C-alpha positions in Angstrom: 3.8 11.8 -5.5 7.5 12.3 -6.1 8.5 9.0 -4.3 6.7 7.0 -7.0 8.3 9.0 -9.8 11.7 8.4 -8.2 11.0 4.7 -7.7 11.5 5.0 -3.9 9.9 2.6 -1.5 6.5 3.7 -0.1 4.6 2.2 2.8 0.9 2.7 3.6 -0.8 1.3 6.7 -4.5 0.9 7.2 -6.4 4.1 6.0 -3.2 5.7 4.5 -4.2 4.1 1.2 -6.6 6.9 0.8 -3.7 9.3 0.3 -2.4 7.1 -2.5 -5.8 7.4 -4.2 -5.6 11.2 -3.9 -2.1 11.0 -5.3 -3.4 9.0 -8.3 -0.8 6.3 -7.9 -2.9 3.1 -7.3 -4.1 2.4 -10.8 -2.8 -1.0 -11.9 -1.3 -1.8 -8.5 -2.3 -4.6 -6.1 -2.6 -3.5 -2.5 -4.4 -4.1 0.8 -5.9 -1.7 3.4 -8.5 -1.6 6.0 -11.5 -3.4 4.4 -13.8 -0.4 4.3 -11.5 1.2 1.7 -11.7 -1.6 -0.8 -14.4 0.1 -2.9 -12.6 3.4 -3.2 -9.4 1.6 -4.1 -11.0 -0.5 -6.8 -12.8 2.6 -8.2 -9.4 4.2 -8.4 -8.1 1.4 -10.5 -6.3 -0.8 -7.9 -6.7 -4.4 -7.3 -7.6 -4.7 -3.6 -6.8 -8.0 -1.8 -7.7 -9.2 1.7 -4.2 -9.9 3.0 -2.2 -8.7 5.9 0.7 -7.3 3.8 1.1 -6.8 0.1 4.3 -5.7 -1.8 3.8 -4.3 -5.3 6.9 -2.8 -7.0 8.2 -0.9 -4.0 4.8 -0.2 -2.5 4.2 -2.0 0.8 0.6 -1.9 2.1 -0.4 -3.3 5.4 -4.1 -4.0 6.3 -4.2 -2.4 9.8 -1.9 -0.7 12.2 -2.0 -3.6 14.7 -0.1 -5.7 12.1 2.9 -3.3 11.8 4.9 -5.1 14.5 4.6 -8.4 12.6 5.4 -6.9 9.2 8.1 -4.4 9.9 10.6 -6.9 8.4 8.9 -6.7 5.1 9.0 -2.9 5.2 12.7 -2.9 5.9 13.4 -5.5 3.2 11.8 -3.3 0.5 13.5 -0.2 1.9 16.9 -1.9 1.6 16.5 -2.5 -2.2 
């Protein structure tokens, strides 16, 4: 995942966190996702938390797609860094 290597902001909404597991970039990070992914994320080395939005060093994760309207400001704030 080149974006992580280049320290670019990345956003993952709902089940998109699975792509981060496949890209081997969640180890040591704190993130959220749809609750059914928490076991897979923990097994991949992430700290999963039950929150609407989590920011971890340029990675913005949002629990579910219905929250995107409320949390778009957070995505934009991280992208502007």
